[in-house]
N, C-alpha and C positions, 0 to 999 in steps of 0.2 A: 454760819459761814460769814466771814468778814468781807467787806466790799473789796479789800485788797486781794483776797484769795480768788475773787471772781474776775480779776483782770489778768489778761495774758498778753505778753509783749510779742509782737510779730517780728521775727528776725529777718526782715527783708526790706529793701528799698525799691524793689521792682513794682511799679505802680499797677501794671497789668495783673501781676500775681497777687498783690494785696487786694485788688478789687475782686478777683475770683474767690479768694479765700474768705473774705468778708461776706460775700454773697452766699456762698455755700454754708457758712457757719452762722448765718444771721438768726436762725431759730434757736440757737443754743443760748442758755442764760449766762453767758460770759462775755465780757467786753474785750475785744481785740484791739490793741493799741500798737500802731507801727513804731518800730524802734527809733525812728527819726524824731519822734516826739520826746524822747529821752536823750536826744543828742548822741545816740549810739551809732557808731560807724559800722560799715559792713566788715564782717570778719574775713580774714585771709583764708580762702578755701584751699587748704593744703592737703586735703584727703584725696584718696585715689578711687573712692566709690561715692555714689550718691548718699549712702548711709553715713559714711564718715563726714562728708561735708555738711549734711544736715545737722549732725550732732555738734560739730564745730560751731556752726552758726547759732544753734539754740543755746549752747553753753556760753558763748560770747555775750549774747543778749541777757541771759540770766545773771551772769557775773556783774554786768554793768547796771542792772536795774533791781536786782534782788527779787524779781518776780518769776512766775512760771513763764516759760518761753516756748513758742511754737516756731519751728523752722521748716522750710520746704527746700529740698534740692531736687531738681528735675532737669530733664533734657531729652534729646532725641537720639536714638541709636539707629544707624543705617547699616543693614547687613553687608551690603557691598563694600562698605568702608570699615569693616571689622568692628562695628559698634560706634565709630566716630559719628558726630562730635562728642557724644556721651556727656561726661561730667564737664566738658569744656564747651558745651553748647552755647552758653551766653557770651563767651569770649572766643568763639571759634575763629573769627576774623581778626582777633587782637583786641587790645584795650585802646580807648574806652569801648564798652559794649555797644554794638550797633546792629540792630535787627536786620536792616537791609543789607549791610555788608556780609553778615552771617548767611543770609539767604542766597546772596550772589555767590559766595564761596561754595556753598553746598551744591548749587546748580552747576557750577563749573566742575566740581569734583565728580558729578554724575553725568556730565555731558556725553551723549551718545550711548549711555547705559540703557538697555531695554527695560520695559516696564516690569517684567517678571523678576528682574534683579534689583528693583528699587524698593524692596520691602523695608519697612521701618516701624519703629514704635516709640511713643512717648513713655518715659518712665518717671515716676514721682515717688519720693520718700518724704513722709511727714514725720517729724520728731517733736514730741512734747516733753520738756524737762520740768520737773517740779522745782528744781533749784540747780545751781551751777555744778554741784557735785553729785547729782542724781545718778546712782549706779545702774538703775533700771528704767531708763526713759521709755516712753510709749513710742513705738515705731510702727507706722502704717505705710502701706505701699499701694500703688496703682499702676497698671500697664494698659496702653491704648494702641492697638495694632492698626497699621495702615501702610501706605507707601508714599514715596515722594513723586510729585508731578513734575512735568518739564518746565512749567512756567507758573508764576504766582497767580492766585485767584482768590478773591474775597477781601473784605476790609475789616472784618471783626477779629477779635482776639489780638494776639501779639506774637512776637518771636517767629517760630517756624510755622505758625498756623496757616499762612497762605500757600505753603508747599505740601502740607500733610493731608493726603486724600483719605477720606473715611469711606470705605467700601459699603458699609451698611446704609449710608445716607447719600451715596453717589455725589459727593461734593467735598471740598476741602474744609478743614476745621474753621478757616476764616469765613466760610460761607454759611456756617451754622449760627443760629441765634445763641446769645449767651446762655439762655436757659437750657437749650438742647445740648450745647457743648458741656455744660456743667454736669449734666446727667451722664454723658458718655466718657468724659475725659479721665485721664490718669489722675489728675489732681482731685477731681470730683470723687473718684473711687476711694482714694486715700483719705479724704476728709470725711466721707461717710463712715469708713471704718473707724476713724478717730472719734466721731460723734457717738458711735455705738459703744466703743470701749472706754470713753472718757469718764462716765460715772463711776465705774469700778476703779479706774486709775485714781480719780479724785478721792474716793473713799479711803484708799490706802494713804493718801497724803494727809487726810484729816486725822487718821489714827496715829500717825507718826509724830 
């Protein structure tokens, strides 16, 4: 295997997301390199699902680098809001993306909504493309169930973590240690599936 084939470009500029992915993937024999190191800009997320947007981002990075590309598209779905913010989670309060503005908007949208109607889940789709025209990319998913609290709590994580209550641990995601969060989270689930399926996926690459 060439050193080039061991490198994977990470199709994201989100520092919190990059940190989590690198931590979870650190035991794998592949070098993950953020797309910014290749001067690759963020792709326009024009899809209507997490799967579509993850594919768009991975293809964009693969096209610009000629490398295998890994992309994550994730967000939070709130049942009371019919699944919103969903794919628009990062830009829920508009552009440029602002975590605090997004959290404030979500709290306002759920003002006076009782706890039993505040159920929510984080969704994550991870896509790995062997090349920009890969017709069968590897797609892995993860789901993390919880509900939205009435005020922010915790300083760890990023995004909606201070609002996402984890019933199994009786705290918000932002109150979990990074190690525990990575074991439980939607992204951790998807990346563990990726790590499990990656050797078979790569063997197909080497035969082609």
